C-alpha positions in Angstrom: -59.8 -3.2 -45.0 -62.6 -2.3 -42.6 -61.8 1.4 -43.0 -61.7 1.0 -46.8 -65.1 -0.7 -46.8 -66.5 2.1 -44.6 -65.2 4.8 -47.0 -66.6 2.9 -49.9 -70.0 2.5 -48.2 -70.0 6.2 -47.3 -69.2 7.3 -50.9 -72.0 5.0 -52.2 -74.3 6.3 -49.5 -73.7 10.0 -50.6 -74.1 9.2 -54.2 -77.3 7.3 -53.6 -78.8 10.1 -51.5 -77.9 12.7 -54.1 -79.6 10.6 -56.7 -82.7 10.0 -54.6 -83.1 13.7 -53.9 -83.4 14.3 -57.6 -85.5 11.3 -58.5 -88.9 11.9 -60.0 -91.6 10.2 -57.9 -93.6 7.5 -59.7 -96.8 8.6 -61.4 -99.0 6.6 -59.0 -97.8 8.2 -55.8 -100.0 11.3 -56.1 -103.2 9.3 -56.3 -102.0 7.0 -53.5 -101.8 9.8 -51.0 -105.6 9.9 -50.7 -105.5 6.2 -49.5 -103.0 6.8 -46.6 -104.9 5.9 -43.4 -105.6 8.5 -40.8 -102.8 8.8 -38.3 -100.1 8.2 -40.8 -97.8 10.4 -42.9 -96.7 9.3 -46.4 -93.0 9.2 -47.2 -91.3 8.0 -50.4 -92.7 5.6 -52.9 -89.8 3.2 -52.6 -90.7 0.4 -55.0 -93.0 -0.6 -57.8 -93.5 -4.3 -58.6 -95.8 -4.7 -61.6 -99.3 -3.8 -60.4 -98.3 -3.1 -56.8 -96.5 0.0 -55.5 -95.0 0.4 -52.0 -95.3 3.7 -50.1 -93.3 4.3 -46.9 -95.7 5.5 -44.2 -94.9 6.5 -40.5 -97.2 7.4 -37.6 -98.1 11.0 -37.5 -96.7 11.7 -34.0 -93.2 10.4 -35.0 -91.8 13.9 -34.7 -93.6 14.7 -31.4 -91.1 14.8 -28.5 -93.8 13.3 -26.3 -94.2 10.3 -28.6 -91.0 10.1 -30.7 -90.5 7.4 -33.2 -88.0 4.6 -32.7 -85.5 3.5 -35.4 -85.7 0.1 -33.7 -89.5 -0.3 -34.0 -91.3 -2.5 -36.6 -92.2 -0.6 -39.7 -95.2 -0.7 -42.0 -95.7 0.1 -45.7 -98.7 0.9 -47.7 -99.1 -1.7 -50.5 -100.9 0.1 -53.3 -102.8 -1.8 -56.0 -102.3 0.0 -59.3 -104.0 0.3 -62.7 -102.7 -1.9 -65.4 -100.4 0.9 -66.7 -99.1 1.5 -63.1 -100.0 5.2 -63.2 -102.8 5.4 -60.7 -103.7 3.9 -57.3 -106.8 1.8 -57.1 -106.8 0.5 -53.5 -104.3 0.2 -50.6 -103.5 -1.9 -47.5 -101.2 -1.4 -44.6 -98.7 -4.3 -44.4 -95.7 -5.1 -42.2 -92.4 -4.0 -43.8 -89.9 -6.8 -43.4 -87.0 -5.4 -45.3 -85.5 -2.0 -46.1 -85.4 -0.7 -49.6 -82.1 -1.8 -51.1 -81.7 1.5 -52.8 -81.6 3.6 -49.6 -78.9 3.7 -46.9 -81.0 2.5 -44.0 -79.3 -0.9 -44.8 -75.9 0.7 -44.4 -76.8 1.8 -40.9 -78.6 -1.4 -40.0 -75.5 -3.0 -38.5 -74.7 0.1 -36.4 -78.3 0.2 -35.1 -78.2 -3.6 -34.5 -75.1 -3.1 -32.3 -76.9 -0.4 -30.3 -80.0 -2.6 -29.9 -77.9 -5.5 -28.7 -76.7 -3.3 -25.8 -80.1 -2.2 -24.7 -80.0 -4.6 -21.8 -77.1 -2.6 -20.3 -79.2 0.5 -20.2 -81.9 1.3 -17.6 -85.3 -0.2 -18.4 -87.3 1.7 -21.0 -84.3 3.6 -22.3 -84.1 4.3 -26.0 -80.5 3.5 -27.2 -78.8 6.5 -28.8 -75.3 7.5 -30.0 -74.8 11.2 -30.4 -72.3 13.9 -29.4 -73.7 16.9 -27.5 -73.0 19.6 -24.9 -74.6 21.4 -22.0 -76.2 24.8 -22.8 -77.1 25.5 -19.2 -75.8 28.9 -18.1 -76.5 28.4 -14.4 -73.3 29.2 -12.6 -73.9 26.2 -10.3 -73.8 23.9 -13.3 -76.2 21.4 -14.8 -77.4 18.6 -12.5 -76.7 15.1 -13.6 -79.3 12.8 -11.9 -79.5 9.2 -11.0 -83.0 8.8 -12.7 -84.8 10.7 -15.4 -86.7 12.9 -13.0 -86.2 16.4 -11.6 -86.5 15.0 -8.1 -83.9 12.2 -8.5 -80.7 12.2 -6.6 -78.0 14.5 -8.0 -74.8 12.5 -8.9 -72.8 15.5 -9.9 -72.8 18.6 -12.2 -71.6 19.8 -15.6 -69.9 23.2 -15.6 -71.5 26.2 -17.1 -69.7 27.9 -20.0 -66.1 28.3 -19.0 -64.2 31.4 -20.1 -60.5 30.4 -20.0 -57.9 33.2 -19.8 -54.3 32.5 -20.7 -53.0 36.0 -21.3 -54.2 36.1 -24.9 -53.0 32.6 -25.8 -56.3 31.0 -25.3 -58.8 29.9 -28.0 -61.9 30.5 -25.9 -65.0 31.5 -27.9 -67.0 34.6 -26.8 -69.6 32.5 -25.1 -67.1 30.3 -23.3 -66.3 26.6 -23.7 -69.2 24.2 -23.3 -69.0 20.9 -21.5 -69.2 18.0 -24.0 -70.4 14.4 -23.5 -72.0 11.4 -25.3 -75.7 10.8 -25.3 -76.3 7.1 -25.0 -80.1 7.0 -24.3 -83.3 8.9 -24.0 -86.4 8.5 -21.8 -89.4 10.8 -21.2 -87.6 14.1 -21.9 -84.3 13.1 -20.4 -81.0 12.1 -22.0 -78.7 9.5 -20.5 -75.1 10.7 -20.9 -71.6 9.7 -20.0 -68.0 10.7 -20.7 -68.3 14.4 -20.0 -65.0 16.3 -20.6 -63.6 19.4 -18.9 -64.8 22.4 -21.0 -62.4 23.4 -23.7 -59.6 21.0 -22.6 -59.5 19.3 -26.1 -59.1 22.7 -27.8 -56.6 24.5 -25.6 -52.9 23.9 -25.0 -53.0 20.9 -22.7 -49.8 21.9 -20.9 -51.3 25.3 -20.0 -54.9 24.1 -19.2 -55.4 25.2 -15.6 -55.7 22.5 -12.9 -58.2 24.8 -11.3 -60.6 24.5 -14.3 -64.0 23.1 -13.5 -64.3 19.3 -13.6 -67.5 17.8 -14.8 -69.1 14.6 -13.5 -67.9 12.1 -16.1 -70.0 9.1 -15.1 -73.3 8.0 -16.4 -76.4 9.9 -15.5 -79.5 11.8 -16.7 -79.8 15.4 -17.8 -82.9 17.3 -18.9 -83.3 17.5 -22.7 -84.0 21.3 -22.7 -80.4 21.8 -21.3 -78.7 20.0 -24.1 -77.4 21.2 -27.5 -75.4 19.9 -30.4 -74.1 20.6 -33.9 -75.3 19.0 -37.1 -72.9 16.3 -38.4 -72.9 14.7 -41.8 -75.2 11.7 -41.5 -75.1 11.1 -45.3 -78.8 11.8 -45.8 -80.5 14.5 -47.8 -79.4 17.9 -46.5 -81.5 21.1 -46.4 -84.2 19.7 -44.2 -85.5 17.2 -41.6 -87.3 13.9 -41.8 -90.7 13.3 -40.2 -89.5 9.9 -38.8 -85.9 8.6 -38.2 -85.7 6.9 -41.7 -84.4 8.3 -45.0 -87.7 7.4 -46.8 -89.9 9.3 -44.4 -91.4 12.6 -45.4 -88.7 15.3 -45.9 -89.4 18.9 -44.8 -87.2 21.9 -45.7 -85.7 23.7 -42.8 -83.5 26.7 -42.2 -80.3 27.5 -40.4 -80.1 30.2 -37.7 -78.7 32.8 -40.1 -80.8 31.7 -43.1 -80.3 29.1 -45.8 -81.0 25.4 -45.8 -79.6 23.4 -42.8 -76.5 21.4 -43.5 -73.4 20.2 -41.6 -72.7 23.7 -40.3 -74.3 25.1 -37.2 -76.9 23.3 -35.1 -80.6 23.1 -34.3 -82.5 25.5 -32.1 -83.5 22.6 -29.8 -82.6 19.0 -29.4 -85.7 17.2 -28.2 -85.1 13.4 -28.3 -83.0 10.7 -29.9 -83.2 7.2 -31.4 -80.1 5.4 -32.5 -77.9 7.8 -34.5 -80.9 10.1 -35.1 -81.8 13.2 -33.2 -85.2 14.8 -33.1 -84.6 18.5 -33.4 -86.4 21.8 -34.0 -84.8 24.1 -36.6 -84.5 27.8 -36.2 -87.5 28.4 -38.4 -89.7 26.1 -36.3 -89.6 22.8 -38.3 -89.6 19.8 -36.1 -88.1 16.6 -37.4 -85.2 14.1 -37.4 -81.6 14.6 -38.5 -79.1 11.7 -38.5 -75.8 12.4 -36.7 -75.1 15.1 -34.2 -71.7 16.0 -32.8 -70.1 18.2 -30.2 -67.1 19.8 -32.0 -66.9 23.5 -31.0 -64.2 24.7 -33.4 -65.2 23.3 -36.8 -68.0 21.4 -38.5 -68.4 17.6 -38.2 -68.6 16.7 -41.9 
């Protein structure tokens, strides 16, 4: 039953996002933009209640890797007083946002993020909880250092292998660049990802019986790796495709972004850079230089993660 409910929720989520992407914004939103306080960026106009409209707003540095937004943080909305015909904004005031818009799928992910937040105490102090698939992009033949603390001077616990070019007399599936070492990202702090569960490169994709015992073995425990040595593939996060969000919420400002070979980003390929994370969201930079948030990243090297 739980699986059926998840499938149903997913279908509803997709339908909702498709509909929202095509919705016409309310007439009052354009005039409300001039009332957005300095330091904030306007997102969607998510509700109109009579003479009051509600505009999603998020801090301007939300997509800055030095000050990334948190999906767990308290949110605010701009409450906009409207003309009697509800077509123009008259005044506005920032107010705490106590509940998500029932028409967007943040509520569908609320339980998942609540579970992550509940486990925050099990993470090192100051760590932002995350849940993403990723891989090492470090080509250093000595491997990527996994450290005990989020610092370049911290003790090295072990390493993750550089790309591994497996040779099995033509029976291998090794990509041209070699198999990358995959792992789970479970946290972020100050430019470092907290990871665990690293797997031997390519082992999941090759014939297990023929996978060499001499293949490089990664450090599989928990530790920190520098964010500029980590990559991932876009997965289907059931949000609006074709671009990135200014903050890790589906009603934040949406910005078109391009894939490496052109065309709007989607569940194929991955970002140019992975910069930070919060919950199930990754802060990324697209190949055309757009910096924003994408929900759901994975580490599948043979197919997409849709």
